[in-house]
C-alpha positions as CSV (number, residue, x, y, z in Angstrom):
1,X,-131.8,244.1,-35.0
2,X,-129.9,246.7,-32.9
3,X,-130.8,248.8,-29.9
4,X,-129.2,252.3,-29.4
5,X,-126.6,251.0,-26.9
6,X,-125.6,248.2,-29.3
7,X,-125.2,250.6,-32.2
8,X,-123.0,252.9,-30.1
9,X,-120.8,249.9,-29.1
10,X,-120.7,248.7,-32.7
11,X,-119.4,252.2,-33.9
12,X,-116.7,252.1,-31.2
13,X,-115.6,248.6,-32.3
14,X,-115.5,249.5,-36.0
15,X,-113.5,252.7,-35.3
16,X,-111.0,250.8,-33.2
17,X,-110.7,248.0,-35.7
18,X,-110.6,250.0,-39.0
19,X,-109.2,253.3,-37.9
20,X,-111.4,255.3,-40.4
21,X,-114.9,254.4,-41.6
22,X,-117.4,256.3,-43.8
23,X,-120.8,257.4,-42.7
24,X,-122.4,255.4,-45.5
25,X,-120.6,252.2,-44.4
26,X,-121.7,252.8,-40.8
27,X,-125.3,253.3,-41.9
28,X,-125.3,250.0,-43.8
29,X,-123.8,248.1,-40.9
30,X,-126.2,249.6,-38.3
31,X,-129.2,249.4,-40.7
32,X,-130.0,253.1,-40.3
33,X,-129.8,256.2,-42.4
34,X,-126.7,258.5,-42.3
35,X,-128.7,261.1,-40.3
36,X,-129.0,258.6,-37.5
37,X,-125.3,257.8,-37.8
38,X,-124.5,261.5,-37.3
39,X,-126.7,261.5,-34.2
40,X,-124.9,258.5,-32.7
41,X,-121.5,260.1,-33.4
42,X,-122.7,263.2,-31.6
43,X,-123.8,261.1,-28.6
44,X,-120.3,259.4,-28.5
45,X,-118.6,262.9,-28.6
46,X,-120.8,264.0,-25.7
47,X,-119.6,261.0,-23.7
48,X,-116.0,262.2,-24.2
49,X,-115.0,259.9,-27.1
50,X,-112.7,262.0,-29.4
51,X,-114.1,261.2,-32.8
52,X,-112.9,263.5,-35.7
53,X,-114.6,264.0,-39.0
54,X,-112.6,263.6,-42.2
55,X,-114.0,265.6,-45.2
56,X,-113.6,264.8,-48.8
57,X,-114.6,262.0,-51.2
58,X,-112.8,259.3,-49.0
59,X,-113.8,261.0,-45.7
60,X,-115.6,259.6,-42.8
61,X,-115.0,259.3,-39.1
62,X,-111.8,258.5,-37.2
63,X,-110.7,258.1,-33.6
64,X,-108.2,260.8,-32.6
65,X,-104.6,259.4,-32.7
66,X,-103.4,258.0,-29.3
67,X,-106.9,257.4,-27.9
68,X,-107.5,253.9,-26.6
69,X,-111.0,252.5,-26.0
70,X,-111.8,250.2,-23.0
71,X,-110.6,246.7,-23.9
72,X,-113.6,244.6,-23.2
73,X,-117.2,245.3,-24.3
74,X,-119.1,242.0,-25.0
75,X,-122.7,241.5,-25.7
76,X,-124.6,238.4,-24.4
77,X,-123.8,236.1,-27.4
78,X,-120.1,237.1,-27.4
79,X,-119.9,236.4,-23.6
80,X,-121.4,232.9,-24.1
81,X,-118.9,232.3,-26.9
82,X,-115.8,233.3,-25.0
83,X,-116.7,231.6,-21.7
84,X,-117.7,228.4,-23.5
85,X,-114.4,228.4,-25.4
86,X,-112.4,228.8,-22.2
87,X,-114.4,226.0,-20.6
88,X,-113.6,223.8,-23.5
89,X,-109.9,224.6,-23.2
90,X,-110.0,223.8,-19.5
91,X,-111.4,220.4,-20.2
92,X,-108.8,219.7,-22.9
93,X,-106.2,220.4,-20.2
94,X,-103.8,221.6,-22.9
95,X,-102.9,224.7,-21.0
96,X,-102.4,225.5,-17.3
97,X,-105.8,225.6,-15.4
98,X,-104.5,228.7,-13.6
99,X,-104.1,230.6,-16.9
100,X,-107.6,229.7,-18.0
101,X,-109.0,230.7,-14.6
102,X,-107.1,234.1,-14.7
103,X,-108.4,234.8,-18.2
104,X,-112.0,234.0,-17.2
105,X,-111.7,236.3,-14.1
106,X,-110.2,239.2,-16.0
107,X,-113.1,239.0,-18.6
108,X,-115.8,238.8,-15.9
109,X,-114.3,241.7,-14.0
110,X,-115.0,244.1,-16.9
111,X,-118.5,242.8,-17.7
112,X,-121.6,244.6,-16.6
113,X,-123.3,243.1,-13.6
114,X,-126.0,241.4,-15.6
115,X,-123.6,239.7,-18.0
116,X,-121.2,238.8,-15.2
117,X,-124.0,236.9,-13.5
118,X,-124.9,235.1,-16.7
119,X,-121.3,234.2,-17.3
120,X,-120.9,232.8,-13.8
121,X,-124.1,230.8,-14.1
122,X,-122.8,229.4,-17.4
123,X,-119.5,228.3,-15.8
124,X,-121.3,226.6,-12.9
125,X,-123.9,224.8,-15.0
126,X,-122.0,223.9,-18.2
127,X,-120.7,220.4,-18.2
128,X,-118.2,219.3,-20.9
129,X,-116.8,215.8,-21.3
130,X,-113.7,215.8,-23.3
131,X,-110.6,213.6,-23.2
132,X,-107.8,215.7,-22.0
133,X,-105.1,216.4,-24.6
134,X,-101.4,216.0,-24.0
135,X,-100.2,219.2,-22.2
136,X,-98.3,221.7,-24.3
137,X,-96.6,225.0,-23.6
138,X,-98.6,228.0,-24.4
139,X,-95.4,229.9,-25.3
140,X,-94.5,227.2,-27.8
141,X,-97.9,227.2,-29.3
142,X,-97.9,230.9,-29.7
143,X,-94.4,230.9,-31.2
144,X,-95.3,228.2,-33.8
145,X,-98.6,229.8,-34.8
146,X,-96.9,233.2,-35.4
147,X,-94.2,231.5,-37.3
148,X,-96.8,229.8,-39.6
149,X,-98.6,233.1,-40.1
150,X,-95.3,235.0,-40.8
151,X,-93.7,232.2,-42.8
152,X,-90.6,232.1,-40.5
153,X,-88.4,229.2,-39.4
154,X,-88.2,227.9,-35.8
155,X,-85.4,226.3,-34.0
156,X,-86.5,223.4,-31.8
157,X,-85.1,220.7,-29.5
158,X,-87.2,217.6,-30.1
159,X,-87.4,214.3,-28.1
160,X,-88.5,211.3,-30.1
161,X,-90.7,208.4,-28.8
162,X,-87.5,206.4,-28.1
163,X,-86.0,209.3,-26.0
164,X,-83.5,210.6,-28.6
165,X,-83.0,214.3,-28.5
166,X,-82.2,216.4,-31.6
167,X,-81.9,220.1,-32.5
168,X,-83.6,221.0,-35.7
169,X,-84.6,224.0,-37.8
170,X,-88.2,223.6,-39.1
171,X,-90.5,225.5,-41.4
172,X,-93.9,225.0,-39.8
173,X,-97.0,224.9,-42.0
174,X,-99.8,224.6,-39.4
175,X,-100.8,223.4,-35.9
176,X,-103.4,220.5,-35.8
177,X,-105.2,219.1,-32.8
178,X,-105.9,215.4,-33.6
179,X,-107.4,213.2,-30.9
180,X,-105.5,214.1,-27.8
181,X,-102.4,215.4,-29.4
182,X,-101.2,218.6,-31.0
183,X,-99.2,218.1,-34.2
184,X,-96.9,220.4,-36.3
185,X,-96.6,219.6,-40.1
186,X,-93.3,221.0,-41.1
187,X,-90.3,220.9,-43.4
188,X,-87.4,219.7,-41.5
189,X,-84.2,221.3,-42.7
190,X,-82.1,218.7,-40.8
191,X,-83.7,215.8,-42.7
192,X,-84.4,217.9,-45.9
193,X,-87.9,216.5,-46.1
194,X,-91.5,216.9,-44.7
195,X,-91.9,215.7,-41.2
196,X,-94.6,215.6,-38.5
197,X,-93.8,216.6,-34.9
198,X,-95.7,216.3,-31.7
199,X,-96.0,219.7,-29.8
200,X,-95.8,218.0,-26.4
201,X,-92.3,216.5,-27.3
202,X,-90.7,219.9,-27.9
203,X,-88.2,220.9,-25.2
204,X,-87.2,224.3,-26.7
205,X,-88.8,226.6,-29.3
206,X,-87.2,229.8,-30.6
207,X,-87.5,231.9,-33.7
208,X,-84.9,231.5,-36.4
209,X,-83.6,233.6,-39.3
210,X,-83.0,230.5,-41.5
211,X,-84.7,230.9,-44.9
212,X,-88.2,229.5,-44.9
213,X,-89.1,226.6,-47.1
214,X,-92.5,227.4,-48.6
215,X,-93.3,224.2,-50.5
216,X,-95.5,222.6,-47.8
217,X,-98.5,220.3,-48.0
218,X,-101.6,221.8,-49.4
219,X,-103.9,220.3,-46.8
220,X,-102.2,220.1,-43.4
221,X,-104.9,218.0,-41.8
222,X,-104.7,215.4,-44.5
223,X,-100.9,215.4,-44.1
224,X,-101.3,214.7,-40.4
225,X,-103.6,211.7,-41.0
226,X,-101.4,210.3,-43.7
227,X,-98.2,210.7,-41.6
228,X,-99.9,209.0,-38.6
229,X,-101.0,206.1,-40.7
230,X,-97.4,205.4,-41.6
231,X,-95.8,206.1,-38.3
232,X,-94.2,203.3,-36.3
233,X,-96.0,202.6,-33.1
234,X,-99.4,204.0,-34.4
235,X,-102.5,201.9,-35.0
236,X,-105.0,202.3,-37.7
237,X,-108.6,201.7,-36.5
238,X,-111.7,201.3,-38.6
239,X,-115.1,201.3,-37.0
240,X,-118.4,201.1,-38.8
241,X,-121.0,203.2,-37.0
242,X,-124.7,202.4,-37.4
243,X,-125.7,206.0,-38.1
244,X,-125.6,208.4,-41.0
245,X,-122.7,210.8,-41.6
246,X,-124.5,213.9,-40.4
247,X,-125.4,212.2,-37.0
248,X,-121.9,210.9,-36.5
249,X,-120.4,214.3,-37.1
250,X,-122.5,215.6,-34.2
251,X,-120.8,213.0,-31.9
252,X,-117.2,212.8,-33.3
253,X,-115.1,216.0,-33.8
254,X,-113.6,216.4,-37.3
255,X,-110.1,216.5,-35.7
256,X,-110.5,213.0,-34.4
257,X,-111.2,210.8,-37.5
258,X,-111.8,210.6,-41.2
259,X,-115.4,209.7,-42.2
260,X,-116.8,207.8,-45.2
261,X,-120.5,207.6,-46.0
262,X,-121.6,204.0,-46.3
263,X,-125.4,204.3,-47.4
264,X,-126.9,205.1,-44.0
265,X,-123.9,204.0,-42.0
266,X,-120.5,205.7,-41.5
267,X,-117.0,204.3,-41.6
268,X,-114.8,206.0,-39.1
269,X,-111.0,205.7,-39.6
270,X,-108.6,207.1,-37.1
271,X,-105.0,206.7,-36.0
272,X,-103.7,206.7,-32.4
273,X,-101.1,205.0,-30.2
274,X,-103.7,204.3,-27.5
275,X,-106.5,201.8,-28.3
276,X,-107.8,202.1,-24.8
277,X,-108.6,205.7,-25.3
278,X,-110.5,205.0,-28.4
279,X,-112.5,202.2,-26.6
280,X,-113.5,204.6,-23.9
281,X,-114.5,207.2,-26.5
282,X,-116.6,204.7,-28.4
283,X,-118.3,203.5,-25.3
284,X,-119.5,207.0,-24.3
285,X,-120.8,207.8,-27.8
286,X,-124.1,205.9,-27.5
287,X,-124.1,204.8,-31.1
288,X,-124.1,201.1,-32.3
289,X,-120.8,200.2,-33.9
290,X,-118.8,197.3,-35.3
291,X,-115.0,197.1,-35.1
292,X,-113.6,196.3,-38.5
293,X,-110.0,197.0,-37.7
294,X,-108.0,196.2,-35.5
295,X,-107.4,193.4,-33.0
296,X,-105.9,195.8,-30.5
297,X,-109.1,197.8,-30.4
298,X,-111.2,194.7,-29.9
299,X,-109.0,193.7,-27.0
300,X,-109.3,197.2,-25.5
301,X,-113.1,197.1,-25.7
302,X,-113.3,193.6,-24.2
303,X,-111.0,194.7,-21.3
304,X,-113.2,197.8,-20.7
305,X,-116.4,195.7,-20.8
306,X,-115.0,193.3,-18.2
307,X,-114.1,196.1,-15.9
308,X,-117.5,197.7,-16.2
309,X,-119.2,194.3,-15.6
310,X,-117.0,193.6,-12.6
311,X,-118.0,196.9,-11.1
312,X,-121.7,196.2,-11.2
């Protein structure tokens, strides 16, 4: 499963992540005996890595305080995972392309030559077709996700669909990407009730010391779907796809719609303010479908079909 180099890197990663780890735990992780673990520790020490031994019942190995390991050591699978993730974010266009490019360049600079070549080949060859999401501020996204994790309130300036601007204190419960839009299920202290906000409509985001309201929705994704279904200006679309549920899930992201198994077929229900986007999405899926709801989606599909026929 592991070669010697991989085992050495794994020991370094575990010491960095856990601080202290026993010889028996390292042996289980590396699938070797404890004698081999001691040999690997000696090799790392010979390379100048300051690893100390801690004796006693709860002893083990620990990195000397103040020592910092090199920040980037990826294997081939990890490299593919990271580069593909950055490529997906680039296609979503949620964040500045320059930031994605800088992150990719920094990662590739510290990769060994062989992995760097594979990473560059992956970027050049990999083609991803995603509908761009509404652009959001990476600073706002980071502030909100940290607030959710730490259960802290956030002060926001929000612009509604009609252009009205309000200042609010919110208790955020999650961040959900649905379709092309990032949403924040929250408790709004101004309205004293649960509310759903679009991240791209935030004009200011800052941490707040206001007491956090913990009684939020149990399932934030379900809350987003339910809120969108009752939101003015949103359409509810139902499409019956002539394919089983497992096949449909390979084509349609879970963040896009709600699925219902219909004995070999699949009912897809989604909510969006843009029927033309959904028409384009259905056209590129290459699965037979029947629109069950609504008239706006049928009109959007007819318009798309006419445009395609006119271009032939």
